[in-house]
C-alpha positions as CSV (number, residue, x, y, z in Angstrom):
1,X,31.9,15.0,-52.4
2,X,30.6,15.7,-55.9
3,X,29.9,11.8,-56.2
4,X,28.2,11.8,-53.1
5,X,25.5,14.1,-53.8
6,X,25.1,12.6,-57.2
7,X,24.7,9.0,-55.5
8,X,21.1,8.4,-55.3
9,X,21.2,5.7,-53.1
10,X,22.8,8.1,-50.8
11,X,20.9,11.7,-51.6
12,X,17.4,12.1,-53.3
13,X,17.8,13.8,-56.9
14,X,16.5,17.3,-56.5
15,X,12.5,16.8,-58.1
16,X,10.0,19.1,-57.3
17,X,6.6,19.5,-59.1
18,X,4.9,23.0,-59.4
19,X,0.9,23.5,-59.1
20,X,-0.5,26.7,-60.4
21,X,-3.7,28.0,-59.4
22,X,-6.0,30.6,-60.9
23,X,-5.6,33.5,-58.4
24,X,-1.7,33.9,-59.2
25,X,-0.8,31.6,-56.0
26,X,0.8,28.2,-56.7
27,X,2.1,25.4,-54.9
28,X,5.4,22.9,-54.7
29,X,5.3,19.2,-53.6
30,X,7.9,16.8,-54.0
31,X,7.0,14.0,-56.3
32,X,8.2,11.1,-54.0
33,X,5.2,9.5,-51.4
34,X,5.8,9.7,-47.8
35,X,6.8,6.3,-46.7
36,X,5.4,4.4,-43.4
37,X,6.9,6.0,-40.5
38,X,7.0,4.9,-36.8
39,X,3.8,5.1,-34.6
40,X,5.5,6.8,-31.9
41,X,8.9,8.4,-30.6
42,X,9.5,5.1,-28.6
43,X,9.7,2.7,-31.3
44,X,13.0,4.1,-32.0
45,X,14.4,3.2,-29.0
46,X,12.7,0.0,-28.4
47,X,14.1,-1.3,-31.8
48,X,17.7,0.0,-31.3
49,X,17.7,-1.4,-28.0
50,X,16.9,-4.6,-29.5
51,X,18.9,-4.5,-32.8
52,X,22.4,-2.9,-31.4
53,X,22.1,-2.6,-27.9
54,X,25.9,-2.0,-27.2
55,X,25.5,0.9,-29.7
56,X,26.5,4.4,-27.9
57,X,23.4,6.6,-27.7
58,X,24.5,9.5,-25.6
59,X,27.5,10.9,-24.0
60,X,28.4,14.0,-21.7
61,X,31.5,15.0,-19.9
62,X,31.9,13.6,-16.6
63,X,32.0,15.3,-13.2
64,X,36.3,15.8,-13.7
65,X,35.5,17.4,-17.1
66,X,37.9,15.2,-18.8
67,X,36.1,11.9,-20.0
68,X,32.7,11.0,-20.9
69,X,29.6,9.6,-19.1
70,X,28.3,7.4,-21.7
71,X,25.0,5.3,-22.4
72,X,24.6,2.6,-24.9
73,X,21.2,1.8,-26.1
74,X,20.5,-1.2,-23.5
75,X,21.4,1.3,-20.7
76,X,19.2,3.8,-22.1
77,X,16.0,1.4,-22.5
78,X,16.7,0.3,-19.0
79,X,16.7,4.0,-17.5
80,X,14.0,4.8,-19.8
81,X,11.8,2.0,-18.3
82,X,12.9,2.7,-14.5
83,X,11.8,6.7,-15.0
84,X,8.3,5.8,-16.9
85,X,7.4,3.3,-14.2
86,X,8.2,5.8,-11.5
87,X,6.2,8.5,-13.4
88,X,3.3,5.8,-13.5
89,X,3.7,5.3,-10.0
90,X,3.2,8.8,-9.3
91,X,-0.3,9.0,-10.7
92,X,0.3,12.4,-12.1
93,X,-2.9,14.3,-12.9
94,X,-3.6,13.7,-16.4
95,X,-3.1,16.3,-19.1
96,X,-0.6,17.9,-16.9
97,X,2.9,17.8,-18.6
98,X,6.5,16.9,-17.2
99,X,8.2,20.4,-17.6
100,X,12.3,20.3,-17.7
101,X,13.9,23.5,-16.8
102,X,17.5,23.1,-17.4
103,X,20.3,22.4,-20.1
104,X,20.6,19.2,-22.4
105,X,22.4,16.6,-20.2
106,X,21.4,12.5,-20.1
107,X,19.2,12.7,-17.2
108,X,17.1,15.4,-19.2
109,X,17.2,13.0,-22.3
110,X,16.3,9.9,-20.0
111,X,13.2,12.1,-18.3
112,X,11.8,13.3,-21.9
113,X,12.1,9.7,-23.3
114,X,10.1,8.1,-20.5
115,X,7.6,10.7,-20.3
116,X,6.3,10.4,-24.2
117,X,7.1,6.5,-23.7
118,X,3.7,6.1,-21.3
119,X,1.8,8.5,-23.7
120,X,2.5,11.7,-21.6
121,X,3.7,15.1,-22.6
122,X,7.1,16.5,-22.2
123,X,8.1,20.4,-22.1
124,X,11.5,21.1,-22.0
125,X,11.9,25.3,-21.3
126,X,14.6,27.4,-22.0
127,X,17.3,27.7,-19.1
128,X,17.5,31.4,-19.8
129,X,14.1,31.7,-18.1
130,X,15.4,30.4,-14.8
131,X,19.3,29.5,-14.5
132,X,20.2,32.7,-16.2
133,X,17.6,35.3,-16.1
134,X,17.7,37.8,-13.0
135,X,13.8,38.0,-12.5
136,X,11.9,34.7,-12.6
137,X,8.5,36.4,-13.4
138,X,8.5,35.0,-17.1
139,X,9.2,31.4,-15.8
140,X,6.8,31.6,-13.2
141,X,4.0,32.9,-16.0
142,X,4.9,29.7,-18.0
143,X,4.7,27.5,-15.3
144,X,1.5,28.4,-14.5
145,X,0.4,28.4,-18.4
146,X,1.5,24.8,-18.5
147,X,0.4,23.7,-15.2
148,X,2.6,20.9,-15.0
149,X,2.5,17.8,-13.1
150,X,6.2,17.4,-12.5
151,X,8.9,19.9,-12.9
152,X,12.6,18.7,-13.0
153,X,16.1,20.6,-12.9
154,X,19.4,19.3,-12.7
155,X,20.8,20.8,-9.6
156,X,18.4,22.1,-7.0
157,X,20.8,24.7,-5.6
158,X,21.0,26.1,-9.4
159,X,17.3,26.1,-10.4
160,X,15.8,25.8,-6.7
161,X,15.4,29.4,-6.2
162,X,13.5,30.4,-9.4
163,X,11.1,27.9,-8.5
164,X,9.9,29.5,-5.6
165,X,7.0,31.2,-5.6
166,X,5.9,30.1,-8.9
167,X,2.2,29.2,-7.3
168,X,2.1,25.7,-9.0
169,X,1.7,22.5,-7.3
170,X,3.8,19.9,-8.6
171,X,6.2,17.0,-8.1
172,X,10.1,18.6,-7.9
173,X,13.0,16.2,-9.1
174,X,16.6,17.3,-9.1
175,X,19.1,15.2,-10.2
176,X,21.8,16.9,-7.4
177,X,21.1,18.5,-4.0
178,X,17.5,17.5,-4.2
179,X,17.7,17.6,0.0
180,X,17.9,21.6,-0.4
181,X,14.4,21.8,-2.0
182,X,11.7,21.0,0.4
183,X,9.9,18.0,-0.5
184,X,11.7,17.4,-3.6
185,X,12.3,13.7,-5.3
186,X,16.2,12.7,-6.0
187,X,16.2,11.9,-9.8
188,X,18.1,8.6,-8.7
189,X,15.1,7.4,-7.0
190,X,13.2,7.2,-10.1
191,X,16.3,5.5,-11.7
192,X,16.3,2.9,-9.0
193,X,12.5,2.2,-9.9
194,X,11.7,-1.4,-11.2
195,X,10.1,-1.6,-14.3
196,X,6.5,-3.6,-14.3
197,X,4.3,-4.6,-17.6
198,X,2.5,-1.6,-17.1
199,X,5.1,0.6,-19.0
200,X,4.4,-1.5,-22.0
201,X,0.9,-1.2,-21.6
202,X,0.8,2.3,-21.7
203,X,3.4,2.2,-24.3
204,X,1.1,0.3,-26.6
205,X,-1.8,2.7,-25.9
206,X,0.5,5.7,-27.6
207,X,-1.5,6.9,-30.5
208,X,0.3,9.1,-33.0
209,X,-1.9,11.9,-32.6
210,X,-1.0,11.8,-28.9
211,X,0.7,14.9,-27.8
212,X,4.5,13.8,-27.5
213,X,6.2,17.6,-26.7
214,X,5.0,21.2,-26.1
215,X,7.5,23.3,-27.4
216,X,7.2,27.3,-26.9
217,X,7.7,29.7,-29.7
218,X,10.4,31.9,-29.6
219,X,8.1,35.1,-28.8
220,X,10.2,36.9,-31.7
221,X,6.7,37.8,-33.0
222,X,5.1,38.4,-29.8
223,X,4.2,36.5,-26.3
224,X,5.5,32.9,-26.6
225,X,2.6,30.4,-27.6
226,X,2.6,26.6,-26.7
227,X,3.3,24.6,-29.8
228,X,1.6,21.0,-29.3
229,X,3.7,18.5,-31.2
230,X,2.2,15.3,-31.8
231,X,4.1,11.8,-32.2
232,X,2.5,11.7,-35.8
233,X,4.4,15.0,-36.9
234,X,7.5,14.1,-35.3
235,X,7.9,10.7,-36.6
236,X,6.9,11.7,-40.2
237,X,9.1,14.6,-40.4
238,X,12.1,12.1,-39.4
239,X,10.8,10.1,-42.5
240,X,10.7,13.1,-45.0
241,X,14.1,13.5,-44.0
242,X,15.4,9.7,-44.1
243,X,13.9,9.7,-47.8
244,X,15.8,12.5,-48.6
245,X,19.2,12.1,-46.8
246,X,19.2,8.0,-47.8
247,X,22.5,7.8,-46.2
248,X,21.3,8.1,-43.1
249,X,20.0,4.5,-43.4
250,X,24.0,3.1,-43.9
251,X,25.6,5.6,-42.0
252,X,24.7,6.0,-38.2
253,X,24.7,9.7,-37.5
254,X,27.5,11.1,-35.0
255,X,26.5,14.5,-33.5
256,X,28.6,16.8,-31.1
257,X,25.5,19.3,-30.3
258,X,24.5,22.3,-28.2
259,X,21.6,23.1,-29.5
260,X,19.0,23.4,-26.9
261,X,16.2,20.7,-26.4
262,X,13.7,23.5,-25.8
263,X,14.0,24.8,-29.4
264,X,12.4,22.4,-32.4
265,X,16.3,22.7,-33.9
266,X,18.2,20.8,-31.3
267,X,15.6,18.6,-30.0
268,X,13.2,17.6,-33.0
269,X,15.8,17.9,-35.9
270,X,19.0,16.9,-34.4
271,X,18.1,14.6,-31.3
272,X,15.2,12.8,-33.4
273,X,17.5,12.2,-36.5
274,X,20.2,10.7,-34.1
275,X,17.3,8.0,-32.3
276,X,15.3,7.5,-35.3
277,X,18.7,6.0,-37.0
278,X,20.5,4.7,-33.9
279,X,23.6,7.2,-34.0
280,X,25.2,8.7,-31.2
281,X,25.2,12.2,-29.5
282,X,28.1,13.8,-27.4
283,X,26.2,16.5,-25.4
284,X,28.1,19.7,-26.0
285,X,28.5,21.9,-22.9
286,X,30.0,24.6,-25.1
287,X,28.0,27.6,-26.5
288,X,28.5,30.1,-29.6
289,X,29.7,32.5,-26.8
290,X,33.3,33.7,-25.5
291,X,34.8,31.5,-22.9
292,X,32.2,28.5,-23.9
293,X,32.8,28.2,-27.6
294,X,36.4,26.9,-26.2
295,X,34.6,23.7,-25.0
296,X,33.0,23.3,-28.4
297,X,36.0,23.3,-30.1
298,X,37.8,20.7,-28.0
299,X,34.7,18.4,-28.1
300,X,34.6,18.6,-31.9
301,X,38.2,17.9,-32.0
302,X,37.5,14.8,-29.9
303,X,34.7,13.3,-31.0
304,X,35.1,14.2,-34.9
305,X,31.3,14.2,-35.7
306,X,29.9,13.1,-39.0
307,X,27.4,15.5,-39.2
308,X,27.7,19.0,-38.0
309,X,24.7,21.6,-37.2
310,X,24.7,25.0,-36.0
311,X,23.4,28.4,-36.2
312,X,25.0,30.9,-37.9
313,X,26.7,32.7,-34.8
314,X,27.7,29.0,-34.1
315,X,29.5,28.8,-37.3
316,X,30.9,32.6,-36.9
317,X,32.3,31.8,-33.3
318,X,33.8,28.3,-34.6
319,X,35.7,30.2,-37.8
320,X,38.4,31.8,-36.2
321,X,39.7,28.5,-34.2
322,X,39.4,26.7,-37.5
323,X,41.2,29.5,-39.8
324,X,44.0,29.5,-37.1
325,X,44.8,25.9,-36.8
326,X,44.8,23.9,-39.9
327,X,45.5,20.7,-37.4
328,X,42.4,21.5,-35.8
329,X,40.3,22.0,-38.5
330,X,41.5,18.8,-40.5
331,X,40.7,16.7,-37.4
332,X,36.9,18.1,-36.9
333,X,36.3,17.9,-40.7
334,X,37.6,14.3,-40.7
335,X,34.3,12.3,-41.0
336,X,32.0,15.3,-41.9
337,X,29.2,14.6,-44.6
338,X,27.9,17.9,-44.1
339,X,27.8,21.3,-42.4
340,X,24.3,22.0,-41.6
341,X,23.0,25.8,-40.7
342,X,19.4,26.7,-40.0
343,X,17.4,29.2,-37.2
344,X,19.0,32.5,-39.0
345,X,20.3,33.4,-42.3
346,X,23.9,32.7,-42.9
347,X,25.9,35.5,-44.2
348,X,27.6,34.8,-47.6
349,X,31.3,35.7,-45.9
350,X,30.7,33.0,-43.4
351,X,29.6,30.3,-46.4
352,X,33.3,31.5,-47.8
353,X,34.9,31.1,-45.1
354,X,33.6,27.6,-44.2
355,X,34.6,26.4,-47.8
356,X,38.0,28.1,-48.2
357,X,38.9,26.4,-44.4
358,X,37.8,23.0,-45.7
359,X,39.0,23.5,-49.3
360,X,42.9,23.9,-47.3
361,X,42.6,21.0,-45.1
362,X,41.0,18.2,-47.5
363,X,41.1,19.7,-50.7
364,X,40.1,16.7,-52.6
365,X,36.7,16.4,-50.6
366,X,34.8,19.6,-50.5
367,X,32.9,20.4,-47.5
368,X,29.1,20.1,-48.3
369,X,27.4,23.2,-46.9
370,X,23.5,22.9,-46.9
371,X,20.4,24.0,-45.0
372,X,16.8,23.7,-44.4
373,X,13.8,25.7,-43.2
374,X,10.6,25.1,-41.2
375,X,9.4,25.9,-37.8
376,X,8.3,25.2,-34.1
377,X,4.9,24.5,-35.7
378,X,6.4,22.0,-38.4
379,X,8.1,19.7,-36.6
380,X,10.4,21.5,-38.1
381,X,11.7,20.6,-41.7
382,X,9.7,22.1,-44.3
383,X,12.2,22.1,-47.2
384,X,15.8,20.5,-47.7
385,X,18.4,21.7,-50.2
386,X,19.6,18.3,-51.0
387,X,22.0,19.3,-53.7
388,X,25.1,21.3,-54.1
389,X,24.5,24.7,-53.3
390,X,26.5,27.8,-54.8
391,X,26.1,30.0,-51.8
392,X,23.9,31.0,-48.9
393,X,20.2,32.3,-49.4
394,X,18.6,28.9,-50.8
395,X,16.3,26.9,-48.5
396,X,15.8,23.8,-50.6
397,X,12.6,22.4,-51.9
398,X,9.6,20.7,-50.1
399,X,10.3,17.1,-48.1
400,X,7.9,14.6,-49.3
401,X,4.7,14.3,-47.7
402,X,4.2,18.4,-47.8
403,X,2.5,21.2,-49.9
404,X,4.3,24.6,-49.8
405,X,2.1,27.4,-51.4
406,X,3.3,30.7,-52.6
407,X,0.6,33.5,-51.8
408,X,1.0,36.9,-53.4
409,X,1.2,39.5,-50.2
410,X,2.2,43.0,-51.1
411,X,5.9,42.7,-53.1
412,X,6.4,39.4,-51.9
413,X,5.3,35.9,-52.0
414,X,4.2,34.7,-48.6
415,X,4.8,30.8,-48.0
416,X,2.1,28.6,-46.2
417,X,2.5,24.9,-45.6
418,X,0.0,21.9,-45.5
419,X,1.1,18.5,-44.4
420,X,1.1,15.9,-42.0
421,X,4.0,17.1,-40.1
422,X,2.1,20.4,-39.4
423,X,0.9,21.2,-35.9
424,X,-2.8,20.7,-34.8
425,X,-2.9,24.0,-33.0
426,X,-1.5,26.2,-29.7
427,X,-2.6,24.7,-26.4
428,X,-5.3,26.3,-25.0
429,X,-5.9,29.1,-27.8
430,X,-8.1,28.6,-30.4
431,X,-8.2,32.0,-31.4
432,X,-4.3,31.9,-31.8
433,X,-4.5,28.7,-33.5
434,X,-7.5,29.4,-35.9
435,X,-5.6,32.5,-37.0
436,X,-2.7,30.7,-37.5
437,X,-4.0,28.8,-40.9
438,X,-5.8,30.0,-43.7
439,X,-9.3,28.9,-45.3
440,X,-8.0,26.1,-47.1
441,X,-5.8,24.6,-44.0
442,X,-2.5,25.8,-44.6
443,X,-0.2,27.3,-41.9
444,X,0.8,30.6,-42.1
445,X,4.2,30.7,-41.1
446,X,5.0,34.0,-41.9
447,X,8.1,34.0,-43.9
448,X,8.3,35.0,-47.6
449,X,10.4,33.2,-50.5
450,X,10.8,32.9,-54.3
451,X,11.7,30.6,-56.9
452,X,15.5,30.4,-57.3
453,X,14.6,29.7,-61.0
454,X,11.0,30.4,-62.0
455,X,11.4,27.9,-64.7
456,X,12.8,25.1,-63.1
457,X,10.9,24.7,-59.4
458,X,13.9,21.9,-58.5
459,X,16.4,24.1,-58.1
460,X,14.7,25.5,-54.7
461,X,13.2,28.4,-52.7
462,X,15.2,31.6,-52.1
463,X,14.6,32.7,-48.6
464,X,13.1,36.5,-48.3
465,X,12.9,37.4,-45.0
466,X,9.6,37.4,-42.5
467,X,6.7,39.2,-44.0
468,X,6.2,41.0,-40.6
469,X,9.6,42.3,-40.4
470,X,9.5,44.2,-43.5
471,X,8.7,47.7,-43.3
472,X,7.9,50.9,-45.5
473,X,9.7,54.1,-45.6
474,X,7.9,57.6,-45.5
475,X,8.0,57.3,-49.6
476,X,6.1,54.4,-49.8
477,X,9.1,52.1,-50.6
478,X,9.6,48.8,-48.9
479,X,12.5,47.8,-47.1
480,X,13.0,43.9,-47.1
481,X,14.7,43.4,-43.5
482,X,15.7,39.8,-43.9
483,X,17.7,40.1,-47.4
484,X,19.5,43.5,-46.3
485,X,20.0,42.4,-42.8
486,X,22.3,39.4,-43.9
487,X,24.0,41.6,-46.6
488,X,25.2,44.2,-44.2
489,X,26.5,41.8,-41.6
490,X,28.6,39.9,-44.4
491,X,30.0,43.1,-45.7
492,X,30.4,44.3,-42.3
493,X,32.5,40.6,-41.1
494,X,33.8,39.9,-38.8
495,X,33.4,43.5,-36.7
496,X,29.5,43.1,-36.5
497,X,28.0,40.4,-34.2
498,X,24.5,41.4,-35.8
499,X,22.8,44.6,-37.1
500,X,19.0,45.8,-36.8
501,X,17.4,47.7,-39.1
502,X,15.5,50.9,-38.3
503,X,13.5,53.2,-40.2
504,X,9.5,52.4,-40.3
505,X,7.6,55.8,-41.6
506,X,10.6,57.5,-41.8
507,X,12.8,59.1,-44.6
508,X,16.0,56.9,-44.4
509,X,17.0,53.2,-42.9
510,X,18.8,53.2,-40.1
511,X,21.2,50.7,-38.4
512,X,21.9,49.4,-35.0
513,X,25.1,47.6,-34.8
514,X,26.3,44.9,-32.3
515,X,29.7,44.9,-32.5
516,X,31.3,41.5,-32.5
517,X,34.4,40.5,-30.2
518,X,36.8,41.3,-32.9
519,X,35.5,44.6,-33.2
520,X,37.3,45.3,-29.7
521,X,40.6,45.5,-31.5
522,X,39.2,48.5,-33.3
523,X,38.9,52.3,-32.0
524,X,35.0,53.8,-32.3
525,X,36.6,56.2,-34.6
526,X,38.2,52.9,-36.7
527,X,34.8,51.1,-36.2
528,X,32.9,54.1,-37.1
529,X,34.9,54.4,-40.4
530,X,34.6,50.6,-41.1
531,X,31.0,51.2,-41.2
532,X,30.7,54.3,-43.2
533,X,33.1,52.7,-45.7
534,X,30.5,49.7,-46.4
535,X,27.9,52.4,-46.5
536,X,29.7,54.2,-49.2
537,X,30.6,51.2,-51.1
538,X,26.8,50.4,-51.2
539,X,25.8,53.7,-52.4
540,X,28.8,53.7,-55.3
541,X,27.1,50.5,-56.4
542,X,23.8,52.4,-57.1
543,X,21.7,51.2,-53.7
544,X,18.9,53.0,-53.3
545,X,17.1,54.7,-50.1
546,X,15.3,51.0,-49.5
547,X,18.7,49.2,-50.2
548,X,21.2,51.1,-47.9
549,X,21.0,52.4,-44.3
550,X,21.8,56.4,-43.9
551,X,23.0,56.0,-40.6
552,X,24.4,53.7,-38.0
553,X,25.0,53.5,-34.4
554,X,26.9,51.1,-32.5
555,X,25.8,49.8,-29.7
556,X,27.7,49.7,-26.1
557,X,25.2,47.4,-24.5
558,X,25.2,43.5,-26.0
559,X,21.8,41.9,-26.8
560,X,20.1,41.5,-23.4
561,X,19.0,38.1,-23.0
562,X,16.5,38.8,-19.9
563,X,15.1,41.3,-22.0
564,X,14.4,39.1,-24.9
565,X,16.5,40.5,-27.1
566,X,18.6,37.5,-28.2
567,X,17.6,34.0,-28.0
568,X,19.9,31.1,-26.2
569,X,20.0,30.0,-29.9
570,X,22.1,33.5,-30.6
571,X,19.7,35.1,-32.9
572,X,18.3,38.5,-32.6
573,X,15.1,39.4,-31.6
574,X,14.6,42.5,-33.8
575,X,11.2,43.6,-32.3
576,X,12.4,43.1,-28.7
577,X,15.4,45.2,-29.5
578,X,13.2,48.1,-31.5
579,X,11.0,48.3,-28.3
580,X,13.6,48.0,-25.5
581,X,15.6,50.7,-27.7
582,X,13.8,53.0,-29.0
583,X,15.4,55.9,-27.6
584,X,18.6,54.8,-29.2
585,X,16.4,54.8,-32.5
586,X,15.3,58.0,-32.2
587,X,18.7,59.1,-31.5
588,X,20.0,57.6,-34.6
589,X,17.5,59.5,-36.9
590,X,17.6,62.7,-34.8
591,X,20.0,64.3,-37.6
592,X,22.0,65.8,-34.5
593,X,25.3,67.0,-36.1
594,X,26.8,67.2,-32.6
595,X,26.0,63.3,-32.3
596,X,29.5,61.8,-32.9
597,X,28.9,58.6,-32.5
598,X,26.2,58.4,-35.2
599,X,27.9,57.4,-38.2
600,X,26.8,58.8,-41.5
601,X,28.8,58.4,-44.8
């Protein structure tokens, strides 16, 4: 693997240019110029349907759950053409998107691609808002804001009730049980439509700045916003990554992936990487959750992917299976070029465990663990760690075509970005759009970072948390929430799923602990002593008031999806937890000696 990382025909060497400004800020750029990229998403599909029509594009579990339903690029292009023609025949009102409610599936992909192929806008909404949420009011609010021309879901019996009373006039389409929803159209009818020259005429009219997708922000910093993703943004971002991961031009990616297409990681990064390079995506019906992670393990074993993308919680859930079964680990890792994490910070303990498993089952081929950093507003990738990392924390260096600026903000350096893959704004939100950019046109992403080596910018950037999450104690001392949170989760592994830090304007830091499934093996007393031991060890190392919690409370209720405490990618919404559990926060800091559940070292 070391030779792989040093082969410039396969991986771009780490080179970065620093530009210093008079006000104390500075910027980083890649010295590589961005090469030409596709005009629109559909050009990828047209290319592979012509060049490799028999190559696998998508696979999903069939109805038996034992085999796979597969679609090659020829069949994919035929299906996209048929559905695109059906959309044109419907003559949907201009400016009204096609909204998709359900989980990743082949029909979902076909409809999304068909929509973009003719210059219309697709918007995939998290199924958490409809299938899993008890209260559909949030979904209804989103539909009223989006004003779709068509709404699709996989099954009318599962999703139809969530649409009732939404107050939106739109064509309803379902893959199954459409007859259970009044006036709905079966998706098979769209697939049976005969394509005419009108599809390619519409395709020819798609411009780089045509809106391809609307994606909603996670809402971790407030109300979700509708992010405009243009074809230019999405195609340019894949070209940036292709110039860095050069091996993609020689080795078509094979993915087993569950990450939802309602988020930029699963959709714009992973799905688009497969389409851009003519690879294959096996849609994983599993999730990093008890009872579902077993499906992911099965799929990984069967397919043996070449790239493994996941969020930190996903790796945490996979590791017990890999650690307990060397034969399984050997199969899963047999073709892997890399394991890649994003969307949240990876605990050092998780990094070390992944490396240990890989070393045991393929000792002559170390596993390349890597990452990137970006946002829904940036297509998503801004940086790439395209070299061997010694551990978690580094998010890489800027991709070609982007400029990453560092602006002093309190005790941190706030990161801002400018480039061709940055979004033009939020839909129908001029005030929020204006606030998102500074006077020089840099997007204010809200994250902080610093150089791993100030004298050598090519060594990359260290992520330093979100600027808005940090808070001050009553002493005026800043608490770096992102950095401390990752450290604590690592020290408490494997017994803490996540932690949320408290203490804004208080004398001390507190910690709300969400226990992991492994914590069930401990008694409440043993869990309390486990936490107290970690806090004592931090104090013994000399950690001050801003670097060590003084108290902790283990929460009995897991993160609540309906309340927005956890996203469907599995990471914690700190603000939502602190708001919803204000009583627990007050209890934690009350210093009531009789409260035996509050842990104090």
